[in-house]
A tleap script that builds the chain and sets N, CA, C and O, in Angstrom:
source leaprc.protein.ff14SB
mol = sequence {
  NMET GLN ARG GLU PHE PRO GLU ILE PRO LEU
  VAL GLY VAL GLY ALA ILE ILE ILE GLU ASP
  SER ARG VAL LEU LEU VAL LYS ARG ALA HIE
  PRO PRO LEU GLN ALA GLN TRP SER ILE PRO
  GLY GLY VAL LEU GLU VAL GLY GLU LEU VAL
  ARG GLU ALA ALA ILE ARG GLU ALA ARG GLU
  GLU THR GLY LEU ILE VAL GLU PRO GLY ASP
  LEU LEU GLY VAL TYR ASP ARG ILE LEU ARG
  ASN ALA GLU LYS ARG VAL GLN TYR HIE TYR
  VAL LEU ILE ASP PHE LEU CYS ARG LYS VAL
  GLY GLY GLU LEU ALA ALA ALA SER ASP ALA
  ALA GLU VAL ARG TRP PHE THR ARG ASP GLU
  LEU PRO GLN LEU HIE LEU ALA GLU ASP THR
  GLN ASP VAL ILE ARG LYS GLY PHE ALA ALA
  LEU GLY ILE CARG
}
set mol.1.N position { 89.813 99.837 168.348 }
set mol.1.CA position { 88.350 99.835 167.399 }
set mol.1.C position { 89.114 99.728 165.955 }
set mol.1.O position { 90.148 100.317 165.641 }
set mol.2.N position { 88.376 98.868 165.191 }
set mol.2.CA position { 88.767 98.763 163.934 }
set mol.2.C position { 87.836 99.650 163.101 }
set mol.2.O position { 86.678 99.235 163.045 }
set mol.3.N position { 88.108 100.817 162.423 }
set mol.3.CA position { 86.871 101.365 161.654 }
set mol.3.C position { 87.089 100.566 160.349 }
set mol.3.O position { 86.119 99.897 159.992 }
set mol.4.N position { 88.021 100.529 159.699 }
set mol.4.CA position { 88.004 99.867 158.599 }
set mol.4.C position { 87.669 98.196 158.395 }
set mol.4.O position { 88.398 97.423 159.016 }
set mol.5.N position { 86.888 97.787 157.780 }
set mol.5.CA position { 86.080 96.402 157.681 }
set mol.5.C position { 86.009 96.019 159.185 }
set mol.5.O position { 86.731 95.185 159.733 }
set mol.6.N position { 84.942 96.821 159.820 }
set mol.6.CA position { 84.683 96.548 161.355 }
set mol.6.C position { 83.803 95.274 161.398 }
set mol.6.O position { 83.013 94.937 160.515 }
set mol.7.N position { 84.110 94.464 162.819 }
set mol.7.CA position { 83.204 93.411 163.050 }
set mol.7.C position { 81.771 93.549 163.585 }
set mol.7.O position { 80.891 92.712 163.790 }
set mol.8.N position { 81.825 94.838 163.739 }
set mol.8.CA position { 80.165 95.494 163.983 }
set mol.8.C position { 80.104 96.828 163.899 }
set mol.8.O position { 81.127 97.482 164.098 }
set mol.9.N position { 79.123 97.333 163.648 }
set mol.9.CA position { 78.680 98.900 163.049 }
set mol.9.C position { 79.303 99.490 164.460 }
set mol.9.O position { 79.318 98.988 165.584 }
set mol.10.N position { 79.810 100.748 163.968 }
set mol.10.CA position { 80.368 101.982 165.190 }
set mol.10.C position { 79.394 103.242 165.163 }
set mol.10.O position { 78.937 103.793 164.162 }
set mol.11.N position { 79.222 103.511 166.267 }
set mol.11.CA position { 78.226 104.552 166.620 }
set mol.11.C position { 79.133 106.056 166.463 }
set mol.11.O position { 80.167 106.382 167.045 }
set mol.12.N position { 78.455 106.686 165.620 }
set mol.12.CA position { 78.920 108.038 165.159 }
set mol.12.C position { 78.292 109.258 165.541 }
set mol.12.O position { 77.126 108.884 165.657 }
set mol.13.N position { 78.303 110.561 165.830 }
set mol.13.CA position { 77.682 111.548 166.076 }
set mol.13.C position { 78.063 112.936 165.299 }
set mol.13.O position { 79.267 113.175 165.201 }
set mol.14.N position { 77.198 113.811 164.775 }
set mol.14.CA position { 77.151 114.841 163.961 }
set mol.14.C position { 76.551 116.260 164.890 }
set mol.14.O position { 75.731 116.308 165.808 }
set mol.15.N position { 77.156 117.083 164.373 }
set mol.15.CA position { 76.637 118.273 164.755 }
set mol.15.C position { 76.374 119.174 164.009 }
set mol.15.O position { 77.368 119.724 163.538 }
set mol.16.N position { 75.156 119.668 163.615 }
set mol.16.CA position { 74.732 120.614 162.660 }
set mol.16.C position { 74.550 121.918 163.327 }
set mol.16.O position { 73.766 122.294 164.198 }
set mol.17.N position { 75.539 122.526 162.642 }
set mol.17.CA position { 75.469 124.074 163.205 }
set mol.17.C position { 75.082 124.808 162.217 }
set mol.17.O position { 75.487 124.742 161.057 }
set mol.18.N position { 74.313 125.499 162.644 }
set mol.18.CA position { 73.993 126.602 161.704 }
set mol.18.C position { 73.596 127.909 161.967 }
set mol.18.O position { 72.641 128.028 162.734 }
set mol.19.N position { 74.156 129.023 161.466 }
set mol.19.CA position { 74.221 130.101 161.766 }
set mol.19.C position { 74.077 131.338 160.680 }
set mol.19.O position { 74.857 131.242 159.733 }
set mol.20.N position { 73.191 132.497 160.671 }
set mol.20.CA position { 73.116 133.447 159.964 }
set mol.20.C position { 72.703 132.930 158.342 }
set mol.20.O position { 73.020 133.529 157.315 }
set mol.21.N position { 71.780 131.443 158.444 }
set mol.21.CA position { 71.054 130.941 157.559 }
set mol.21.C position { 72.473 129.887 156.644 }
set mol.21.O position { 72.303 129.309 155.571 }
set mol.22.N position { 73.557 129.900 157.319 }
set mol.22.CA position { 74.341 129.112 156.823 }
set mol.22.C position { 74.853 128.011 157.422 }
set mol.22.O position { 74.817 128.271 158.625 }
set mol.23.N position { 75.330 126.879 157.263 }
set mol.23.CA position { 75.762 125.532 157.708 }
set mol.23.C position { 77.100 125.560 157.509 }
set mol.23.O position { 77.671 125.923 156.480 }
set mol.24.N position { 77.800 125.001 158.944 }
set mol.24.CA position { 79.414 124.585 158.954 }
set mol.24.C position { 79.491 123.480 158.667 }
set mol.24.O position { 78.914 122.623 159.337 }
set mol.25.N position { 80.360 123.125 157.392 }
set mol.25.CA position { 80.885 121.814 157.247 }
set mol.25.C position { 82.526 121.532 157.023 }
set mol.25.O position { 83.331 122.315 156.520 }
set mol.26.N position { 82.739 120.419 157.454 }
set mol.26.CA position { 84.355 120.299 157.555 }
set mol.26.C position { 84.380 119.292 156.009 }
set mol.26.O position { 83.517 118.586 155.489 }
set mol.27.N position { 85.988 119.679 155.563 }
set mol.27.CA position { 86.249 118.845 154.336 }
set mol.27.C position { 87.062 117.930 155.577 }
set mol.27.O position { 87.537 118.267 156.661 }
set mol.28.N position { 86.983 116.750 154.931 }
set mol.28.CA position { 87.648 115.426 156.134 }
set mol.28.C position { 88.760 115.059 155.058 }
set mol.28.O position { 88.728 114.835 153.848 }
set mol.29.N position { 90.008 115.103 156.267 }
set mol.29.CA position { 91.345 114.796 156.174 }
set mol.29.C position { 91.506 113.500 155.637 }
set mol.29.O position { 92.263 113.219 154.707 }
set mol.30.N position { 90.662 112.602 156.342 }
set mol.30.CA position { 91.185 111.142 156.390 }
set mol.30.C position { 89.704 110.524 155.991 }
set mol.30.O position { 88.579 111.011 156.100 }
set mol.31.N position { 90.223 109.099 155.424 }
set mol.31.CA position { 89.036 108.099 155.207 }
set mol.31.C position { 88.528 108.012 156.244 }
set mol.31.O position { 89.101 108.367 157.274 }
set mol.32.N position { 87.064 107.411 156.211 }
set mol.32.CA position { 86.116 107.746 154.848 }
set mol.32.C position { 85.430 108.825 154.693 }
set mol.32.O position { 84.919 109.441 155.629 }
set mol.33.N position { 85.345 109.214 153.245 }
set mol.33.CA position { 85.015 110.550 152.751 }
set mol.33.C position { 86.183 111.360 152.686 }
set mol.33.O position { 86.008 112.539 152.993 }
set mol.34.N position { 87.237 111.042 152.388 }
set mol.34.CA position { 88.376 111.919 152.432 }
set mol.34.C position { 88.138 113.072 151.422 }
set mol.34.O position { 87.639 112.870 150.315 }
set mol.35.N position { 88.525 114.298 151.870 }
set mol.35.CA position { 88.555 115.234 151.021 }
set mol.35.C position { 87.224 115.809 150.263 }
set mol.35.O position { 87.241 116.558 149.286 }
set mol.36.N position { 85.930 115.232 151.006 }
set mol.36.CA position { 84.600 115.436 150.947 }
set mol.36.C position { 84.302 116.170 152.055 }
set mol.36.O position { 84.837 116.126 153.163 }
set mol.37.N position { 83.095 117.083 151.532 }
set mol.37.CA position { 82.586 118.118 152.844 }
set mol.37.C position { 81.698 117.293 153.624 }
set mol.37.O position { 81.190 116.400 152.946 }
set mol.38.N position { 81.401 117.306 154.660 }
set mol.38.CA position { 80.452 116.967 155.519 }
set mol.38.C position { 80.362 117.725 156.901 }
set mol.38.O position { 81.193 118.551 157.280 }
set mol.39.N position { 79.402 117.387 157.499 }
set mol.39.CA position { 79.192 117.769 158.891 }
set mol.39.C position { 80.202 117.439 159.846 }
set mol.39.O position { 80.876 116.436 159.612 }
set mol.40.N position { 80.505 118.318 161.222 }
set mol.40.CA position { 81.156 117.976 161.872 }
set mol.40.C position { 80.929 116.729 162.428 }
set mol.40.O position { 79.759 116.371 162.294 }
set mol.41.N position { 81.746 115.835 163.086 }
set mol.41.CA position { 81.498 114.928 163.683 }
set mol.41.C position { 82.392 113.456 163.628 }
set mol.41.O position { 83.324 113.424 162.824 }
set mol.42.N position { 82.159 112.403 164.356 }
set mol.42.CA position { 83.033 111.398 164.946 }
set mol.42.C position { 82.438 110.192 165.542 }
set mol.42.O position { 81.223 110.000 165.526 }
set mol.43.N position { 83.370 109.294 166.123 }
set mol.43.CA position { 83.097 108.275 166.636 }
set mol.43.C position { 82.816 108.586 167.787 }
set mol.43.O position { 83.456 109.513 168.282 }
set mol.44.N position { 81.487 107.733 168.803 }
set mol.44.CA position { 81.334 107.859 170.257 }
set mol.44.C position { 82.441 107.015 170.726 }
set mol.44.O position { 82.869 106.003 170.172 }
set mol.45.N position { 82.916 107.643 171.992 }
set mol.45.CA position { 84.021 107.080 172.785 }
set mol.45.C position { 83.415 106.242 174.106 }
set mol.45.O position { 82.593 106.874 174.770 }
set mol.46.N position { 83.641 105.281 174.424 }
set mol.46.CA position { 83.418 104.228 175.653 }
set mol.46.C position { 83.301 105.514 176.976 }
set mol.46.O position { 84.168 106.243 177.458 }
set mol.47.N position { 81.947 105.389 177.237 }
set mol.47.CA position { 81.333 106.116 178.794 }
set mol.47.C position { 81.240 107.363 178.165 }
set mol.47.O position { 81.382 108.262 178.994 }
set mol.48.N position { 81.090 107.704 177.221 }
set mol.48.CA position { 80.449 108.963 176.538 }
set mol.48.C position { 79.347 109.183 176.211 }
set mol.48.O position { 78.910 108.311 175.461 }
set mol.49.N position { 78.436 110.241 176.508 }
set mol.49.CA position { 77.155 110.353 176.237 }
set mol.49.C position { 76.985 110.900 174.555 }
set mol.49.O position { 77.859 111.587 174.028 }
set mol.50.N position { 76.121 110.608 174.059 }
set mol.50.CA position { 76.002 111.052 172.706 }
set mol.50.C position { 75.996 112.642 172.307 }
set mol.50.O position { 76.546 113.170 171.341 }
set mol.51.N position { 75.231 113.229 173.312 }
set mol.51.CA position { 75.402 114.922 173.108 }
set mol.51.C position { 76.879 115.453 173.591 }
set mol.51.O position { 77.206 116.564 173.174 }
set mol.52.N position { 77.874 114.683 174.510 }
set mol.52.CA position { 78.936 115.117 174.913 }
set mol.52.C position { 79.766 114.810 173.587 }
set mol.52.O position { 80.497 115.691 173.134 }
set mol.53.N position { 79.656 113.480 172.915 }
set mol.53.CA position { 80.527 113.617 171.714 }
set mol.53.C position { 80.484 114.232 170.710 }
set mol.53.O position { 81.396 114.362 169.894 }
set mol.54.N position { 78.950 114.867 170.648 }
set mol.54.CA position { 78.793 116.117 169.432 }
set mol.54.C position { 79.361 117.236 170.050 }
set mol.54.O position { 79.744 118.062 169.222 }
set mol.55.N position { 79.540 117.535 171.154 }
set mol.55.CA position { 80.399 118.622 171.873 }
set mol.55.C position { 81.954 118.443 171.458 }
set mol.55.O position { 82.639 119.183 170.751 }
set mol.56.N position { 82.214 117.550 171.942 }
set mol.56.CA position { 83.924 117.237 171.502 }
set mol.56.C position { 84.252 117.313 170.259 }
set mol.56.O position { 85.279 117.890 169.900 }
set mol.57.N position { 83.190 116.581 169.210 }
set mol.57.CA position { 83.835 116.234 167.907 }
set mol.57.C position { 83.463 117.868 167.017 }
set mol.57.O position { 84.110 118.160 166.011 }
set mol.58.N position { 82.680 118.531 167.407 }
set mol.58.CA position { 82.433 119.944 166.992 }
set mol.58.C position { 83.872 120.790 167.376 }
set mol.58.O position { 84.528 121.374 166.513 }
set mol.59.N position { 84.233 120.752 168.772 }
set mol.59.CA position { 85.610 121.591 169.196 }
set mol.59.C position { 86.501 120.949 168.411 }
set mol.59.O position { 87.106 121.708 167.653 }
set mol.60.N position { 86.823 119.658 168.328 }
set mol.60.CA position { 88.020 118.952 167.846 }
set mol.60.C position { 88.136 119.624 166.497 }
set mol.60.O position { 89.161 120.283 166.322 }
set mol.61.N position { 87.201 119.564 165.456 }
set mol.61.CA position { 87.131 119.637 164.184 }
set mol.61.C position { 87.173 120.998 163.647 }
set mol.61.O position { 87.869 121.445 162.736 }
set mol.62.N position { 86.114 121.695 164.538 }
set mol.62.CA position { 85.903 123.302 164.218 }
set mol.62.C position { 86.704 124.264 164.917 }
set mol.62.O position { 87.018 125.341 164.411 }
set mol.63.N position { 87.095 123.846 166.241 }
set mol.63.CA position { 87.484 125.042 167.259 }
set mol.63.C position { 86.298 125.670 167.978 }
set mol.63.O position { 86.542 126.501 168.854 }
set mol.64.N position { 84.929 125.326 167.668 }
set mol.64.CA position { 83.621 125.950 168.334 }
set mol.64.C position { 83.373 125.212 169.225 }
set mol.64.O position { 83.742 124.038 169.213 }
set mol.65.N position { 82.595 125.822 170.328 }
set mol.65.CA position { 81.951 125.322 171.419 }
set mol.65.C position { 80.889 125.140 170.950 }
set mol.65.O position { 80.598 125.915 170.039 }
set mol.66.N position { 79.856 124.082 171.329 }
set mol.66.CA position { 78.318 124.130 170.777 }
set mol.66.C position { 77.475 123.406 171.670 }
set mol.66.O position { 77.727 122.274 172.083 }
set mol.67.N position { 76.557 124.023 171.935 }
set mol.67.CA position { 75.285 123.485 172.797 }
set mol.67.C position { 74.568 122.401 172.023 }
set mol.67.O position { 73.923 122.958 171.134 }
set mol.68.N position { 74.396 121.017 171.981 }
set mol.68.CA position { 73.549 120.170 171.139 }
set mol.68.C position { 72.060 120.611 171.693 }
set mol.68.O position { 71.754 121.171 172.746 }
set mol.69.N position { 71.346 120.207 170.729 }
set mol.69.CA position { 69.790 120.642 171.084 }
set mol.69.C position { 68.891 119.739 170.332 }
set mol.69.O position { 69.516 118.679 170.373 }
set mol.70.N position { 67.819 119.517 169.680 }
set mol.70.CA position { 67.375 118.505 169.001 }
set mol.70.C position { 67.968 117.313 168.386 }
set mol.70.O position { 69.120 117.552 168.025 }
set mol.71.N position { 67.726 116.549 168.228 }
set mol.71.CA position { 67.977 115.333 167.792 }
set mol.71.C position { 67.604 115.662 166.321 }
set mol.71.O position { 66.656 116.447 166.355 }
set mol.72.N position { 67.967 115.379 165.032 }
set mol.72.CA position { 67.658 115.524 163.754 }
set mol.72.C position { 67.159 114.158 162.892 }
set mol.72.O position { 66.279 114.009 162.044 }
set mol.73.N position { 68.112 113.248 163.493 }
set mol.73.CA position { 67.624 112.041 162.573 }
set mol.73.C position { 69.262 111.323 163.348 }
set mol.73.O position { 70.188 111.737 164.045 }
set mol.74.N position { 68.792 109.899 162.609 }
set mol.74.CA position { 69.543 108.628 163.000 }
set mol.74.C position { 69.767 107.764 161.466 }
set mol.74.O position { 68.946 107.203 160.740 }
set mol.75.N position { 70.916 107.901 161.376 }
set mol.75.CA position { 71.246 107.280 159.875 }
set mol.75.C position { 72.018 106.213 159.738 }
set mol.75.O position { 72.893 106.118 160.599 }
set mol.76.N position { 71.966 105.038 158.609 }
set mol.76.CA position { 72.884 104.402 158.590 }
set mol.76.C position { 73.802 104.849 157.231 }
set mol.76.O position { 73.364 105.262 156.158 }
set mol.77.N position { 75.342 104.613 157.661 }
set mol.77.CA position { 76.230 105.284 156.696 }
set mol.77.C position { 76.867 103.435 156.384 }
set mol.77.O position { 77.726 103.118 157.206 }
set mol.78.N position { 76.606 102.597 155.600 }
set mol.78.CA position { 77.436 101.618 155.210 }
set mol.78.C position { 78.133 101.935 153.751 }
set mol.78.O position { 77.480 102.287 152.769 }
set mol.79.N position { 79.492 101.763 153.764 }
set mol.79.CA position { 80.435 102.063 152.395 }
set mol.79.C position { 80.890 100.770 151.991 }
set mol.79.O position { 81.527 100.225 152.893 }
set mol.80.N position { 80.803 100.206 151.125 }
set mol.80.CA position { 81.518 98.845 150.493 }
set mol.80.C position { 82.646 99.180 149.447 }
set mol.80.O position { 82.710 100.140 148.680 }
set mol.81.N position { 83.558 98.083 149.630 }
set mol.81.CA position { 84.380 98.106 149.037 }
set mol.81.C position { 84.302 97.843 147.344 }
set mol.81.O position { 83.114 97.814 147.023 }
set mol.82.N position { 85.172 97.649 146.202 }
set mol.82.CA position { 84.865 97.417 144.894 }
set mol.82.C position { 84.350 95.344 145.071 }
set mol.82.O position { 83.742 94.770 144.168 }
set mol.83.N position { 84.739 94.707 146.246 }
set mol.83.CA position { 84.325 93.299 146.287 }
set mol.83.C position { 82.627 93.465 147.041 }
set mol.83.O position { 81.935 92.500 147.364 }
set mol.84.N position { 82.306 94.643 147.168 }
set mol.84.CA position { 80.862 94.575 147.849 }
set mol.84.C position { 81.466 94.377 149.577 }
set mol.84.O position { 80.579 94.705 150.366 }
set mol.85.N position { 82.306 94.080 150.027 }
set mol.85.CA position { 82.280 94.017 151.287 }
set mol.85.C position { 82.287 94.898 152.188 }
set mol.85.O position { 83.017 95.849 151.908 }
set mol.86.N position { 81.777 94.965 153.140 }
set mol.86.CA position { 81.447 96.238 153.936 }
set mol.86.C position { 82.900 96.882 154.480 }
set mol.86.O position { 83.583 96.415 155.392 }
set mol.87.N position { 83.141 97.872 153.820 }
set mol.87.CA position { 84.358 98.377 154.629 }
set mol.87.C position { 84.469 99.640 155.589 }
set mol.87.O position { 85.531 100.008 156.092 }
set mol.88.N position { 83.247 100.249 155.778 }
set mol.88.CA position { 82.634 101.051 156.885 }
set mol.88.C position { 81.603 101.027 157.191 }
set mol.88.O position { 80.809 101.179 156.263 }
set mol.89.N position { 81.004 100.837 158.582 }
set mol.89.CA position { 79.768 100.745 158.766 }
set mol.89.C position { 79.421 101.394 160.231 }
set mol.89.O position { 79.755 100.949 161.329 }
set mol.90.N position { 78.645 102.589 159.937 }
set mol.90.CA position { 78.268 103.648 160.782 }
set mol.90.C position { 77.061 103.880 161.131 }
set mol.90.O position { 76.253 103.966 160.206 }
set mol.91.N position { 76.538 104.059 162.581 }
set mol.91.CA position { 75.160 104.502 162.744 }
set mol.91.C position { 75.142 105.935 163.228 }
set mol.91.O position { 75.428 106.146 164.406 }
set mol.92.N position { 74.851 106.874 162.476 }
set mol.92.CA position { 74.824 108.233 162.851 }
set mol.92.C position { 73.822 109.093 163.297 }
set mol.92.O position { 72.784 109.249 162.654 }
set mol.93.N position { 74.098 109.780 164.565 }
set mol.93.CA position { 73.217 110.125 165.216 }
set mol.93.C position { 73.679 111.562 165.330 }
set mol.93.O position { 74.839 111.841 165.630 }
set mol.94.N position { 72.238 112.963 164.949 }
set mol.94.CA position { 72.676 113.906 164.490 }
set mol.94.C position { 71.887 114.814 165.163 }
set mol.94.O position { 70.689 114.579 165.327 }
set mol.95.N position { 72.475 115.957 165.627 }
set mol.95.CA position { 72.224 117.191 166.342 }
set mol.95.C position { 71.931 118.511 165.717 }
set mol.95.O position { 72.701 119.058 164.927 }
set mol.96.N position { 70.922 118.944 166.057 }
set mol.96.CA position { 71.088 120.175 165.658 }
set mol.96.C position { 72.039 121.137 167.091 }
set mol.96.O position { 71.854 120.985 168.299 }
set mol.97.N position { 72.688 121.760 166.648 }
set mol.97.CA position { 73.728 122.653 167.487 }
set mol.97.C position { 74.023 123.981 167.414 }
set mol.97.O position { 74.244 124.495 166.318 }
set mol.98.N position { 74.062 124.687 168.548 }
set mol.98.CA position { 74.035 126.119 168.536 }
set mol.98.C position { 75.436 126.477 168.929 }
set mol.98.O position { 75.915 125.758 169.805 }
set mol.99.N position { 76.302 127.579 168.394 }
set mol.99.CA position { 77.411 127.829 168.700 }
set mol.99.C position { 77.544 128.796 170.106 }
set mol.99.O position { 76.794 129.766 170.214 }
set mol.100.N position { 78.169 128.597 170.778 }
set mol.100.CA position { 78.044 129.623 171.888 }
set mol.100.C position { 79.454 129.791 172.325 }
set mol.100.O position { 79.725 130.274 173.424 }
set mol.101.N position { 80.278 129.430 171.548 }
set mol.101.CA position { 81.912 130.307 171.680 }
set mol.101.C position { 82.878 129.326 170.831 }
set mol.101.O position { 82.576 128.373 170.113 }
set mol.102.N position { 84.273 129.932 171.184 }
set mol.102.CA position { 85.057 129.100 170.592 }
set mol.102.C position { 85.346 129.969 168.952 }
set mol.102.O position { 84.490 130.547 168.282 }
set mol.103.N position { 86.608 129.835 168.682 }
set mol.103.CA position { 87.345 130.272 167.528 }
set mol.103.C position { 87.123 129.312 166.485 }
set mol.103.O position { 87.397 128.119 166.617 }
set mol.104.N position { 86.489 129.961 165.153 }
set mol.104.CA position { 86.377 128.923 163.958 }
set mol.104.C position { 88.301 128.708 163.249 }
set mol.104.O position { 89.066 129.579 162.836 }
set mol.105.N position { 88.482 127.337 163.368 }
set mol.105.CA position { 89.432 126.721 162.686 }
set mol.105.C position { 89.535 125.306 162.414 }
set mol.105.O position { 89.170 124.498 163.268 }
set mol.106.N position { 89.934 124.987 161.457 }
set mol.106.CA position { 90.030 123.440 160.961 }
set mol.106.C position { 90.878 122.772 161.859 }
set mol.106.O position { 91.983 123.256 162.105 }
set mol.107.N position { 90.464 121.597 162.445 }
set mol.107.CA position { 91.627 120.864 163.377 }
set mol.107.C position { 91.243 119.632 163.105 }
set mol.107.O position { 90.309 119.305 162.372 }
set mol.108.N position { 92.307 118.615 163.978 }
set mol.108.CA position { 91.828 117.124 164.295 }
set mol.108.C position { 91.596 116.672 162.694 }
set mol.108.O position { 92.320 117.153 161.822 }
set mol.109.N position { 90.645 115.815 162.406 }
set mol.109.CA position { 90.479 115.403 161.335 }
set mol.109.C position { 89.829 116.163 160.352 }
set mol.109.O position { 89.220 115.521 159.497 }
set mol.110.N position { 89.819 117.553 160.271 }
set mol.110.CA position { 88.943 118.253 159.006 }
set mol.110.C position { 90.389 118.795 158.639 }
set mol.110.O position { 91.285 119.121 159.418 }
set mol.111.N position { 90.384 118.808 156.949 }
set mol.111.CA position { 91.398 119.756 156.155 }
set mol.111.C position { 90.912 121.387 156.129 }
set mol.111.O position { 91.524 122.454 156.063 }
set mol.112.N position { 89.545 121.017 156.214 }
set mol.112.CA position { 89.338 122.616 156.070 }
set mol.112.C position { 87.877 122.790 156.749 }
set mol.112.O position { 87.171 121.860 157.140 }
set mol.113.N position { 87.552 124.233 156.812 }
set mol.113.CA position { 86.301 124.295 157.876 }
set mol.113.C position { 85.626 125.422 157.127 }
set mol.113.O position { 86.343 126.331 156.708 }
set mol.114.N position { 84.306 125.460 156.913 }
set mol.114.CA position { 83.538 126.458 156.201 }
set mol.114.C position { 82.019 126.627 156.242 }
set mol.114.O position { 81.252 125.666 156.180 }
set mol.115.N position { 81.618 127.919 156.351 }
set mol.115.CA position { 80.089 128.098 156.319 }
set mol.115.C position { 79.938 128.182 154.873 }
set mol.115.O position { 80.697 128.723 154.070 }
set mol.116.N position { 78.556 127.402 154.606 }
set mol.116.CA position { 78.140 127.390 153.170 }
set mol.116.C position { 76.215 128.073 153.026 }
set mol.116.O position { 75.428 127.309 153.584 }
set mol.117.N position { 75.903 128.665 152.718 }
set mol.117.CA position { 74.679 129.086 152.393 }
set mol.117.C position { 73.825 127.713 152.036 }
set mol.117.O position { 74.511 126.707 151.858 }
set mol.118.N position { 72.619 127.603 151.934 }
set mol.118.CA position { 71.681 126.835 150.977 }
set mol.118.C position { 72.040 126.585 149.968 }
set mol.118.O position { 72.245 125.392 149.744 }
set mol.119.N position { 72.275 127.535 148.929 }
set mol.119.CA position { 72.245 127.762 147.624 }
set mol.119.C position { 73.820 127.263 147.229 }
set mol.119.O position { 74.108 127.106 146.043 }
set mol.120.N position { 74.432 127.117 147.884 }
set mol.120.CA position { 75.982 126.481 147.770 }
set mol.120.C position { 75.888 125.060 147.830 }
set mol.120.O position { 76.665 124.499 147.058 }
set mol.121.N position { 75.255 124.403 148.433 }
set mol.121.CA position { 75.253 123.024 148.951 }
set mol.121.C position { 75.046 122.173 148.020 }
set mol.121.O position { 75.650 121.124 148.241 }
set mol.122.N position { 74.260 122.173 146.770 }
set mol.122.CA position { 74.286 121.237 145.676 }
set mol.122.C position { 75.512 121.224 144.810 }
set mol.122.O position { 75.514 120.319 143.976 }
set mol.123.N position { 76.234 121.776 144.814 }
set mol.123.CA position { 77.420 121.702 144.387 }
set mol.123.C position { 78.667 120.992 144.827 }
set mol.123.O position { 79.612 120.541 144.180 }
set mol.124.N position { 78.376 121.024 146.227 }
set mol.124.CA position { 79.354 119.798 147.000 }
set mol.124.C position { 79.264 118.250 146.743 }
set mol.124.O position { 80.179 117.429 146.803 }
set mol.125.N position { 77.950 118.054 146.443 }
set mol.125.CA position { 77.762 116.786 146.106 }
set mol.125.C position { 77.754 115.639 147.501 }
set mol.125.O position { 78.254 114.520 147.392 }
set mol.126.N position { 77.201 116.059 148.594 }
set mol.126.CA position { 77.060 115.870 149.511 }
set mol.126.C position { 75.970 114.363 149.835 }
set mol.126.O position { 74.917 114.062 149.274 }
set mol.127.N position { 76.451 113.895 150.548 }
set mol.127.CA position { 75.825 112.387 150.556 }
set mol.127.C position { 74.306 112.605 151.077 }
set mol.127.O position { 73.938 113.413 151.930 }
set mol.128.N position { 73.482 111.641 150.318 }
set mol.128.CA position { 72.155 111.957 150.624 }
set mol.128.C position { 71.410 112.091 152.016 }
set mol.128.O position { 70.448 112.852 152.116 }
set mol.129.N position { 71.916 111.263 153.207 }
set mol.129.CA position { 71.601 111.611 154.513 }
set mol.129.C position { 72.253 112.821 155.064 }
set mol.129.O position { 71.856 113.243 156.150 }
set mol.130.N position { 73.160 113.393 154.469 }
set mol.130.CA position { 73.925 114.783 154.868 }
set mol.130.C position { 72.851 115.518 154.217 }
set mol.130.O position { 72.061 116.021 155.015 }
set mol.131.N position { 72.584 115.734 152.883 }
set mol.131.CA position { 71.654 116.742 152.663 }
set mol.131.C position { 70.443 116.805 153.624 }
set mol.131.O position { 70.093 117.897 154.073 }
set mol.132.N position { 69.777 115.638 153.961 }
set mol.132.CA position { 68.671 115.345 154.747 }
set mol.132.C position { 68.642 115.992 156.103 }
set mol.132.O position { 67.726 116.694 156.531 }
set mol.133.N position { 69.473 115.754 156.572 }
set mol.133.CA position { 69.689 116.392 157.911 }
set mol.133.C position { 69.959 117.656 157.956 }
set mol.133.O position { 69.361 118.324 158.800 }
set mol.134.N position { 71.208 118.504 156.802 }
set mol.134.CA position { 70.738 119.798 156.669 }
set mol.134.C position { 69.565 119.896 156.591 }
set mol.134.O position { 69.060 120.131 157.689 }
set mol.135.N position { 68.802 119.817 155.708 }
set mol.135.CA position { 67.727 119.987 155.562 }
set mol.135.C position { 66.691 120.162 156.448 }
set mol.135.O position { 66.018 121.187 156.347 }
set mol.136.N position { 66.371 119.133 157.529 }
set mol.136.CA position { 65.876 119.254 158.415 }
set mol.136.C position { 66.369 120.198 159.488 }
set mol.136.O position { 65.404 120.726 160.040 }
set mol.137.N position { 67.487 120.583 159.961 }
set mol.137.CA position { 68.174 121.554 160.698 }
set mol.137.C position { 67.606 122.732 160.210 }
set mol.137.O position { 66.865 123.349 160.976 }
set mol.138.N position { 67.826 123.213 158.969 }
set mol.138.CA position { 67.137 124.669 158.452 }
set mol.138.C position { 65.514 124.614 158.569 }
set mol.138.O position { 65.046 125.676 158.979 }
set mol.139.N position { 64.691 123.737 158.333 }
set mol.139.CA position { 63.547 123.679 158.399 }
set mol.139.C position { 63.139 123.984 160.245 }
set mol.139.O position { 62.248 124.713 160.681 }
set mol.140.N position { 64.156 123.129 161.051 }
set mol.140.CA position { 63.764 123.418 162.492 }
set mol.140.C position { 64.025 124.844 162.846 }
set mol.140.O position { 63.469 125.516 163.714 }
set mol.141.N position { 65.057 125.216 161.942 }
set mol.141.CA position { 64.950 126.918 162.752 }
set mol.141.C position { 64.275 127.929 161.837 }
set mol.141.O position { 64.536 129.131 161.782 }
set mol.142.N position { 63.309 127.219 161.079 }
set mol.142.CA position { 62.322 128.038 160.208 }
set mol.142.C position { 62.884 128.839 159.207 }
set mol.142.O position { 62.408 129.923 158.871 }
set mol.143.N position { 63.976 128.284 158.680 }
set mol.143.CA position { 64.873 128.627 157.206 }
set mol.143.C position { 64.394 128.141 156.049 }
set mol.143.O position { 64.269 126.928 155.881 }
set mol.144.N position { 64.122 128.899 155.263 }
set mol.144.CA position { 63.744 128.165 154.013 }
set mol.144.C position { 64.472 128.465 152.802 }
set mol.144.O position { 64.193 127.885 151.754 }
savepdb mol mol.pdb
quit
């Protein structure tokens, strides 16, 4: 699978994990979005259901075992290089997830993993779609 300059869009999943009015984010260790905070997630594997992928990616990146619940959104993530050529193209499917086990630890593609309050999010300069899905996660749980 060619992630950079792909011939077709790739399907990705995201796990919005909220606990005690905080959302769990990972600092990406690799492109795209290297060194930026984002929700745990990654590319769907062949033969894998999207909810299974959310469970796998959450565990691989955060050490946590999660249970996916509501679908919060489907987003396009298209990143272009300086010549305006599509360098990355993902269709992201994001689920609200509940932590059911595991120990928090950065792993796999995550350089760091950390809980953030809603008030801390603006300073992170998250992608607009990431901000949107996190807002939807807080709203789904009745957190204002």
